[in-house]
C-alpha positions in Angstrom: 155.8 69.6 119.8 152.4 69.3 118.0 151.3 66.6 120.5 152.2 68.8 123.5 150.2 71.7 122.2 147.1 69.5 121.5 147.5 67.9 124.9 147.6 71.3 126.6 144.6 72.5 124.7 142.6 69.5 125.5 143.5 69.7 129.2 142.5 73.4 129.3 139.1 72.6 127.7 138.4 69.9 130.2 139.3 72.1 133.1 137.0 74.9 131.9 134.1 72.5 131.5 134.6 71.1 135.0 135.1 74.4 136.7 131.8 75.9 135.6 129.8 73.0 137.0 127.7 72.3 133.9 130.4 70.6 131.9 130.4 73.4 129.3 126.7 73.6 128.8 124.7 76.7 129.5 121.2 77.1 130.9 119.0 78.7 128.2 115.5 79.5 129.3 113.7 76.6 131.0 116.5 74.2 130.0 118.3 72.6 133.0 121.2 70.4 133.9 120.5 70.2 137.6 117.6 71.1 139.9 119.2 74.4 140.9 118.8 75.6 137.3 115.0 75.6 137.6 113.6 78.8 139.1 109.9 78.5 139.7 109.6 74.8 139.0 111.3 72.6 141.4 112.9 69.7 139.5 115.1 69.1 136.5 114.2 66.2 134.2 117.8 65.3 133.2 116.8 63.1 130.2 115.1 66.1 128.4 116.8 69.0 130.1 113.4 70.6 131.0 112.3 72.0 134.3 109.2 70.3 135.8 107.1 70.7 138.8 107.7 67.1 139.8 109.5 63.9 138.9 107.9 61.6 141.5 104.8 61.6 143.6 106.8 62.6 146.7 107.6 65.9 145.0 103.9 66.8 145.3 101.7 67.9 148.2 99.7 65.3 150.2 96.7 64.1 148.2 98.4 64.9 144.9 100.4 62.8 142.4 103.0 63.6 139.8 101.4 63.5 136.3 104.2 63.6 133.7 101.6 64.1 130.9 100.9 67.6 132.3 104.4 68.1 133.8 103.0 68.8 137.2 101.1 67.7 140.3 97.4 67.0 140.3 94.9 65.7 142.8 94.6 61.9 142.9 95.4 58.8 145.0 97.5 57.0 142.3 99.6 57.5 139.3 100.4 53.8 138.6 99.1 50.4 139.7 101.8 50.1 142.4 100.2 53.0 144.2 97.1 51.0 144.8 96.5 48.3 147.5 94.4 45.1 147.8 94.9 44.1 144.1 93.3 47.3 142.8 94.4 49.0 139.6 95.1 52.7 139.0 92.9 54.5 136.5 95.5 57.2 135.7 93.0 59.5 133.9 91.0 59.9 137.2 93.9 59.2 139.6 91.8 56.7 141.5 92.2 53.0 142.5 89.6 50.7 141.1 89.0 46.9 141.2 89.4 46.2 137.5 90.7 47.5 134.2 89.0 44.8 132.0 86.7 41.8 132.3 89.6 39.4 133.0 90.2 41.2 136.3 86.7 40.2 137.6 85.3 36.9 138.8 83.1 34.5 136.8 80.0 36.0 135.2 81.2 39.5 136.0 82.2 42.4 133.7 84.4 45.4 134.4 82.3 48.6 134.2 84.1 51.9 134.8 86.6 50.1 137.1 84.0 48.2 139.1 83.3 44.4 138.7 79.6 43.9 138.2 77.4 40.8 137.6 75.7 41.0 134.2 72.3 42.4 134.7 73.3 44.6 137.7 71.9 48.0 137.6 74.3 50.9 137.1 
C-alpha cells in the first residue's frame, strides 16, 4: 500500500512538471529556461539561465558580432579566428581581422605590430 501511494505521488509530481512546460521551474526576473521567457532580450543562454541579446553572430544585425563579454551585439567583422579569411586572425578587442597575433605568424625578419607584419626598421 505504501508503494502504491509513493508511486502515485511521484507520477503526479512528474505530470505537473511536464504540464507547465518548464519542468517545475519558474521564471524569476531575467532568468530563463527557453527563448520565450526573455522579454526585451531575444535569446536564453540555457547554461546560465540568463537572457542575452545574442548567442551567435547570426543573432545580430549585419556588420555586428555577438560579444559574450558584454552579453550583446557590437560592431565588428569578427568574433573569433574562424570568422576571418586568407589566414588572418581575429583581434576580438577591436572585432577586426589582422594578419598576425604574434611574431611567429609573420615571415622571416618580420615582427607583428598591432596585427600587421612589418620588417624591422619599417616606419609605423
